[in-house]
C-alpha positions as CSV (number, residue, x, y, z in Angstrom):
1,X,-28.8,26.2,12.8
2,X,-27.8,22.5,12.5
3,X,-26.3,22.6,15.7
4,X,-30.0,23.8,17.5
5,X,-31.7,21.2,15.2
6,X,-29.8,18.5,16.9
7,X,-30.1,20.2,20.6
8,X,-34.1,20.5,20.1
9,X,-34.0,16.5,18.9
10,X,-32.0,15.6,21.5
11,X,-34.8,17.1,24.1
12,X,-37.6,14.8,22.5
13,X,-35.4,12.0,23.0
14,X,-35.5,12.4,26.8
15,X,-39.3,13.8,26.7
16,X,-40.3,10.3,25.1
17,X,-37.8,8.4,27.0
18,X,-40.2,9.9,30.3
19,X,-43.8,8.9,28.5
20,X,-44.8,5.6,30.3
21,X,-46.5,2.9,28.9
22,X,-43.5,3.9,25.8
23,X,-40.7,2.3,26.0
24,X,-37.5,1.6,23.5
25,X,-39.2,-0.5,21.1
26,X,-42.4,2.1,20.4
27,X,-39.9,4.9,20.6
28,X,-37.6,3.9,17.9
29,X,-40.9,2.8,15.6
30,X,-42.2,6.2,16.4
31,X,-39.0,7.8,14.9
32,X,-38.8,5.6,11.7
33,X,-42.8,6.7,10.8
34,X,-42.2,10.6,11.8
35,X,-38.9,11.1,10.7
36,X,-38.0,12.8,13.8
37,X,-39.1,12.6,17.0
38,X,-40.0,16.3,17.4
39,X,-42.5,15.6,14.5
40,X,-43.6,12.6,16.7
41,X,-44.2,14.9,19.3
42,X,-46.9,17.2,17.7
43,X,-48.3,14.0,16.3
44,X,-52.2,13.6,17.1
45,X,-53.9,10.5,18.7
46,X,-55.1,9.4,15.4
47,X,-51.2,9.9,13.8
48,X,-49.9,7.9,16.6
49,X,-52.5,5.2,15.8
50,X,-50.3,4.3,12.6
51,X,-47.6,3.2,14.3
52,X,-47.5,-0.7,15.6
53,X,-47.9,-1.2,19.1
54,X,-50.0,2.2,19.9
55,X,-53.5,1.3,20.1
56,X,-56.3,3.7,20.9
57,X,-55.9,4.2,24.8
58,X,-52.0,4.5,24.4
59,X,-52.2,7.1,22.0
60,X,-54.7,8.9,24.7
61,X,-52.3,8.4,27.5
62,X,-49.6,9.6,25.6
63,X,-51.4,13.1,24.7
64,X,-52.2,13.8,28.4
65,X,-48.7,13.5,29.4
66,X,-47.1,15.0,26.6
67,X,-49.4,17.9,27.7
68,X,-47.3,18.4,31.0
69,X,-44.2,18.3,29.7
70,X,-41.7,20.9,28.3
71,X,-38.9,18.5,26.2
72,X,-36.5,22.0,26.1
73,X,-37.1,22.7,30.2
74,X,-36.6,18.9,30.7
75,X,-33.3,18.5,28.6
76,X,-32.0,21.9,30.6
77,X,-32.6,20.5,34.1
78,X,-31.5,17.1,33.1
79,X,-27.9,18.7,31.8
80,X,-27.7,19.8,35.4
81,X,-28.2,17.1,37.3
82,X,-26.3,14.7,34.7
83,X,-23.3,16.0,33.2
84,X,-22.5,13.2,30.4
85,X,-25.2,11.5,28.7
86,X,-26.6,10.4,25.0
87,X,-29.2,10.1,22.9
88,X,-29.3,8.7,19.6
89,X,-29.8,12.8,18.4
90,X,-25.6,13.2,19.3
91,X,-23.0,12.4,17.5
92,X,-21.3,10.2,20.1
93,X,-24.4,7.7,20.3
94,X,-23.0,4.2,19.2
95,X,-24.4,3.5,15.8
96,X,-24.5,-0.1,15.9
97,X,-26.3,0.0,19.2
98,X,-29.3,2.6,17.6
99,X,-29.3,-0.2,14.6
100,X,-30.9,-2.7,17.0
101,X,-34.8,-2.4,17.6
102,X,-34.9,-1.5,21.0
103,X,-31.4,0.9,21.7
104,X,-32.1,2.6,25.1
105,X,-33.0,6.5,24.5
106,X,-30.5,7.9,26.7
107,X,-27.4,6.5,27.3
108,X,-25.3,7.4,30.2
109,X,-21.4,7.4,29.8
110,X,-17.7,8.0,31.4
111,X,-14.6,7.6,29.3
112,X,-13.2,9.0,26.0
113,X,-13.3,6.1,23.9
114,X,-15.7,7.2,20.8
115,X,-17.2,4.3,19.0
116,X,-18.1,6.1,16.1
117,X,-14.7,7.2,15.7
118,X,-13.7,3.5,14.9
119,X,-16.5,2.5,12.4
120,X,-14.6,-0.3,11.4
121,X,-13.4,-1.7,14.6
122,X,-14.2,-5.1,15.5
123,X,-16.8,-5.4,19.0
124,X,-16.8,-8.4,20.2
125,X,-18.9,-9.3,23.6
126,X,-17.6,-11.8,26.0
127,X,-19.6,-13.2,28.5
128,X,-20.7,-15.6,30.8
129,X,-21.3,-16.9,34.2
130,X,-20.4,-15.1,37.8
131,X,-18.6,-18.6,38.9
132,X,-16.6,-19.7,36.4
133,X,-14.4,-22.7,36.7
134,X,-10.4,-22.6,35.9
135,X,-11.2,-23.8,32.4
136,X,-13.9,-21.2,31.8
137,X,-11.4,-18.5,33.0
138,X,-8.0,-19.5,31.3
139,X,-10.2,-19.4,28.2
140,X,-11.7,-16.4,28.6
141,X,-8.4,-14.8,29.0
142,X,-6.7,-16.3,26.1
143,X,-9.5,-15.5,23.8
144,X,-10.0,-11.8,25.3
145,X,-6.0,-11.4,25.1
146,X,-5.8,-12.9,21.6
147,X,-8.7,-10.7,20.1
148,X,-7.0,-7.5,22.1
149,X,-3.6,-8.2,20.1
150,X,-5.7,-8.4,16.9
151,X,-7.1,-5.2,17.3
152,X,-10.7,-6.1,18.7
153,X,-12.7,-4.0,21.5
154,X,-14.1,-5.8,24.3
155,X,-17.7,-5.4,25.5
156,X,-18.9,-6.7,28.7
157,X,-20.7,-6.2,31.8
158,X,-17.6,-5.4,34.3
159,X,-20.0,-8.5,36.8
160,X,-18.0,-10.8,38.7
161,X,-16.5,-14.0,37.2
162,X,-16.1,-14.3,33.2
163,X,-17.1,-10.4,32.7
164,X,-14.0,-9.3,34.8
165,X,-11.6,-12.0,33.1
166,X,-12.7,-10.4,29.7
167,X,-11.8,-6.7,30.9
168,X,-8.8,-7.3,32.8
169,X,-7.6,-9.6,30.3
170,X,-8.0,-6.9,27.4
171,X,-6.5,-3.9,29.8
172,X,-3.5,-6.0,30.6
173,X,-2.4,-6.3,26.4
174,X,-3.3,-2.4,26.6
175,X,-6.8,-3.1,24.6
176,X,-10.0,-0.9,24.6
177,X,-12.8,-2.4,26.5
178,X,-16.3,-0.9,27.0
179,X,-18.1,-2.2,29.9
180,X,-22.3,-1.7,30.2
181,X,-23.6,-1.3,33.8
182,X,-26.7,-2.4,35.2
183,X,-26.3,0.6,37.8
184,X,-25.5,4.0,37.2
185,X,-22.0,4.8,35.4
186,X,-20.8,6.4,38.7
187,X,-21.9,3.3,40.8
188,X,-19.0,0.3,41.0
189,X,-20.9,-2.7,41.4
190,X,-19.3,-5.3,42.7
191,X,-17.3,-3.5,45.0
192,X,-14.4,-5.2,44.5
193,X,-14.0,-4.2,41.1
194,X,-13.5,-0.8,42.3
195,X,-9.6,-0.4,40.7
196,X,-11.2,-2.2,37.3
197,X,-14.2,0.4,37.3
198,X,-12.1,3.4,37.5
199,X,-9.2,1.8,34.9
200,X,-11.8,1.3,32.2
201,X,-13.5,5.0,32.9
202,X,-9.8,6.2,32.4
203,X,-9.1,4.2,28.9
204,X,-12.1,3.0,27.8
205,X,-15.6,3.7,28.1
206,X,-18.5,3.3,31.1
207,X,-21.9,3.0,30.0
208,X,-25.1,2.7,31.4
209,X,-29.1,3.8,30.4
210,X,-29.7,4.5,34.0
211,X,-28.8,7.7,35.8
212,X,-25.9,8.4,38.2
213,X,-26.5,7.1,41.6
214,X,-28.7,4.2,40.5
215,X,-28.1,1.2,42.7
216,X,-27.8,-2.5,41.3
217,X,-31.1,-3.9,41.1
218,X,-32.1,-7.4,39.7
219,X,-33.7,-6.1,36.8
220,X,-31.7,-3.9,35.5
221,X,-29.3,-6.7,34.5
222,X,-30.9,-8.5,32.1
223,X,-32.1,-5.1,30.0
224,X,-28.8,-4.2,29.9
225,X,-27.6,-7.3,28.2
226,X,-29.0,-6.2,25.2
227,X,-27.1,-3.0,25.1
228,X,-24.0,-5.3,25.4
229,X,-25.7,-7.3,22.5
230,X,-26.3,-4.3,20.6
231,X,-22.7,-3.0,20.9
232,X,-21.2,-6.2,20.1
233,X,-20.6,-7.4,16.0
234,X,-19.9,-10.7,17.8
235,X,-21.5,-12.5,21.3
236,X,-18.8,-15.2,22.6
237,X,-20.4,-16.9,25.4
238,X,-17.5,-18.9,27.4
239,X,-18.9,-20.9,30.3
240,X,-22.5,-20.5,31.4
241,X,-24.7,-22.8,33.5
242,X,-28.1,-23.9,32.0
243,X,-30.1,-21.0,33.7
244,X,-27.6,-18.0,32.8
245,X,-28.0,-14.2,32.1
246,X,-25.4,-14.9,29.6
247,X,-28.1,-16.7,27.6
248,X,-30.4,-13.6,27.1
249,X,-27.7,-11.8,25.7
250,X,-26.8,-14.7,23.3
251,X,-30.8,-14.5,22.8
252,X,-30.9,-10.6,22.0
253,X,-27.6,-10.9,19.5
254,X,-29.4,-13.7,17.4
255,X,-32.3,-11.3,17.5
256,X,-30.0,-8.7,16.3
257,X,-28.5,-10.6,13.7
258,X,-24.9,-10.4,15.3
259,X,-22.8,-13.8,15.6
260,X,-23.2,-16.1,18.3
261,X,-20.1,-18.2,19.1
262,X,-20.3,-20.6,22.5
263,X,-16.9,-22.6,24.2
264,X,-17.7,-26.2,24.3
265,X,-16.5,-28.0,27.9
266,X,-16.7,-31.3,29.7
267,X,-20.3,-33.1,29.9
268,X,-20.0,-33.4,33.6
269,X,-19.0,-29.3,33.9
270,X,-22.6,-28.2,34.8
271,X,-21.2,-24.6,34.6
272,X,-20.5,-25.0,31.0
273,X,-24.4,-26.6,30.2
274,X,-25.7,-23.3,28.9
275,X,-23.1,-23.2,26.2
276,X,-23.2,-26.8,25.0
277,X,-26.9,-25.9,25.0
278,X,-26.2,-22.9,22.7
279,X,-24.2,-25.2,20.0
280,X,-27.0,-27.5,20.2
281,X,-29.3,-24.9,19.0
282,X,-27.2,-23.6,16.5
283,X,-24.3,-21.3,18.2
284,X,-20.9,-21.7,16.2
285,X,-18.6,-23.5,18.4
286,X,-15.4,-21.7,19.5
287,X,-12.6,-24.5,18.1
288,X,-9.7,-22.2,19.2
289,X,-7.9,-18.8,18.8
290,X,-7.3,-19.1,15.2
291,X,-10.0,-20.4,13.4
292,X,-11.9,-17.6,16.0
293,X,-10.1,-14.8,14.6
294,X,-10.5,-16.7,11.0
295,X,-14.8,-16.6,11.5
296,X,-14.9,-13.1,13.0
297,X,-13.2,-11.7,10.0
298,X,-15.6,-12.8,7.7
299,X,-18.3,-11.3,9.6
300,X,-20.5,-9.4,7.1
301,X,-21.2,-5.9,7.6
302,X,-23.9,-4.2,9.4
303,X,-25.8,-1.6,8.2
304,X,-26.6,1.8,10.7
305,X,-28.9,3.9,10.1
306,X,-28.5,7.0,12.3
307,X,-30.6,10.2,13.1
308,X,-30.1,13.2,10.6
309,X,-27.7,10.8,8.4
310,X,-27.6,8.6,5.3
311,X,-27.1,4.6,5.3
312,X,-23.8,3.9,6.5
313,X,-22.3,0.1,5.9
314,X,-19.2,-0.5,8.2
315,X,-16.6,-2.1,5.8
316,X,-13.0,-1.7,5.5
317,X,-13.5,-0.9,1.8
318,X,-15.7,2.7,2.7
319,X,-13.1,3.6,6.1
320,X,-10.8,6.2,4.0
321,X,-13.8,7.6,2.2
322,X,-15.6,7.9,5.7
323,X,-12.3,9.0,7.8
324,X,-11.8,11.8,5.2
325,X,-15.0,13.0,6.0
326,X,-14.1,12.6,10.0
327,X,-10.7,14.1,9.4
328,X,-11.5,17.4,11.5
329,X,-13.0,14.6,14.5
330,X,-10.1,11.9,13.9
331,X,-6.9,13.8,13.2
332,X,-4.7,15.5,15.5
333,X,-3.4,19.1,15.3
334,X,-0.2,18.7,13.4
335,X,-2.1,16.0,10.9
336,X,-4.9,18.7,10.5
337,X,-1.9,21.5,10.1
338,X,-0.1,19.1,7.5
339,X,-3.1,18.7,5.5
340,X,-3.9,22.4,5.4
341,X,-1.3,23.6,4.0
342,X,-1.0,21.3,1.1
343,X,-4.9,22.2,-0.2
344,X,-5.8,19.4,-1.5
345,X,-8.6,19.5,-3.9
346,X,-11.9,18.5,-2.5
347,X,-12.7,15.9,-4.8
348,X,-9.3,14.6,-4.4
349,X,-9.0,13.7,-0.3
350,X,-9.5,9.9,-0.6
351,X,-6.1,10.0,-2.7
352,X,-4.2,12.1,0.3
353,X,-1.0,14.5,0.0
354,X,0.5,11.9,-2.8
355,X,-1.1,13.3,-5.2
356,X,1.1,16.7,-4.5
357,X,3.7,15.5,-3.3
358,X,6.7,13.1,-3.1
359,X,6.6,10.0,-0.4
360,X,9.7,10.8,1.1
361,X,8.7,15.0,1.2
362,X,5.8,13.7,2.9
363,X,7.5,11.4,5.5
364,X,10.0,14.2,6.8
365,X,7.0,16.0,7.6
366,X,5.0,13.3,9.3
367,X,4.7,13.7,13.2
368,X,7.3,11.2,15.2
369,X,4.5,9.0,15.8
370,X,3.1,7.9,13.0
371,X,6.4,7.6,11.3
372,X,7.1,5.2,14.5
373,X,4.4,2.8,13.1
374,X,4.5,3.4,9.3
375,X,7.6,1.9,9.8
376,X,6.3,-1.1,11.3
377,X,3.7,-1.9,8.0
378,X,5.0,-3.6,5.2
379,X,3.9,-3.4,1.3
380,X,2.6,-6.8,2.1
381,X,-0.5,-7.3,4.5
382,X,0.8,-7.5,8.0
383,X,-1.7,-8.0,11.0
384,X,-2.3,-5.8,13.8
385,X,-0.5,-7.4,16.5
386,X,2.4,-7.4,14.4
387,X,2.2,-3.3,14.1
388,X,2.0,-3.5,17.5
389,X,5.0,-5.1,18.0
390,X,7.1,-3.3,15.6
391,X,6.5,-0.1,16.6
392,X,6.3,-0.8,20.3
393,X,3.6,1.4,20.9
394,X,0.0,0.8,22.7
395,X,-2.1,-0.9,20.5
396,X,-4.8,2.2,21.4
397,X,-2.2,4.8,20.0
398,X,-1.3,2.3,17.1
399,X,-4.9,2.3,15.9
400,X,-5.2,5.4,15.8
401,X,-2.1,6.4,14.1
402,X,-3.5,3.6,11.6
403,X,-6.6,5.8,11.1
404,X,-4.1,9.0,10.6
405,X,-1.9,6.8,8.0
406,X,-5.2,6.1,6.3
407,X,-6.5,9.6,5.6
408,X,-3.0,10.5,3.9
409,X,-3.5,7.3,1.7
410,X,-0.1,5.9,3.1
411,X,-1.6,2.8,4.9
412,X,-5.0,0.7,3.6
413,X,-6.9,-1.7,6.1
414,X,-7.8,-5.0,4.8
415,X,-10.3,-7.5,6.4
416,X,-9.4,-9.3,9.2
417,X,-7.5,-6.1,10.8
418,X,-4.7,-6.3,8.2
419,X,-2.9,-3.3,7.0
420,X,-0.6,-2.8,4.2
421,X,1.4,0.4,2.7
422,X,0.0,2.1,0.0
């Protein structure tokens, strides 16, 4: 019954997105006012007037357009033409993105990365000019690499220049990155980023609010900037001239109550003039990798309210409880079998197997990957990059293993992407 309800609501998100004069802001307000877009679809013109931004003329236009549409049929047809897309009714639609006031009602994607499976991961957007100086390139590479080693997910737009450096540096460290496109996710732009596009599709995630086959259009890129800001807990502008699309991203991030950082530069560097302006307007100044990481670790949690779910606050302290509820999705089959064999009491999942089995016995039954990661964690807090180095594994595999070890109560995550045993 639940799956049927979600599928129906999915159809209404798609249907509302096709109504002329109704954009993402109004659609989000409709959901907030009526509790679901299915109920909003049945609302009378008079009821629609209670939604901020909908006047008499707009309400009448909506009712006329709705009468000509069949949401269920639209969904069937759209699924035939576009195999990979999410709406906020889908469990994999990024919860952090839905928290903004104008989330895209339809989000197309390629890739296996699911951000909702990593609710405590720090997502950092890195943006800047398409024509960076050597200074801008060098510092973007340093910041992206160091943040990746600390376990951050890098968000950018796959454009030439700073975006390309941010994505590439992350992948060089075997990290996870998300590219937000101003084209369809199947369209490579710029063309020289073809290899990078394919690599992100394989190891990370490509997203766009434009359907497959959509080519580049200058009006699309400012719109996609809000998705970069929405997916990010913080935005770093590493180099941008006074008139730059990156400044749109930073402004949107500020509107969404996300932290904004800017890299200072020489006063004679016109390519960085926008960064200096941001700092003058209150953006936090990037003073080096260590200071930045310390500042990012102190960013407060973002509360996300998702269709069909209660409010969720993404904090490290709640990671174990939330992970236990999602264990069927996050854990590998071997771990699920191990959990099932122990027949844990329903109210004691967070305590893990340690409640019914000694640690030595449990360690013998752990998959080799989990044992390898656990050996790299000490009883004292240790940074993620140290665990990666100690285990000699890829960052993505280490992060996945740490989630599973948290399920078992063997590892605890601390603020600042630090971990310790117990």
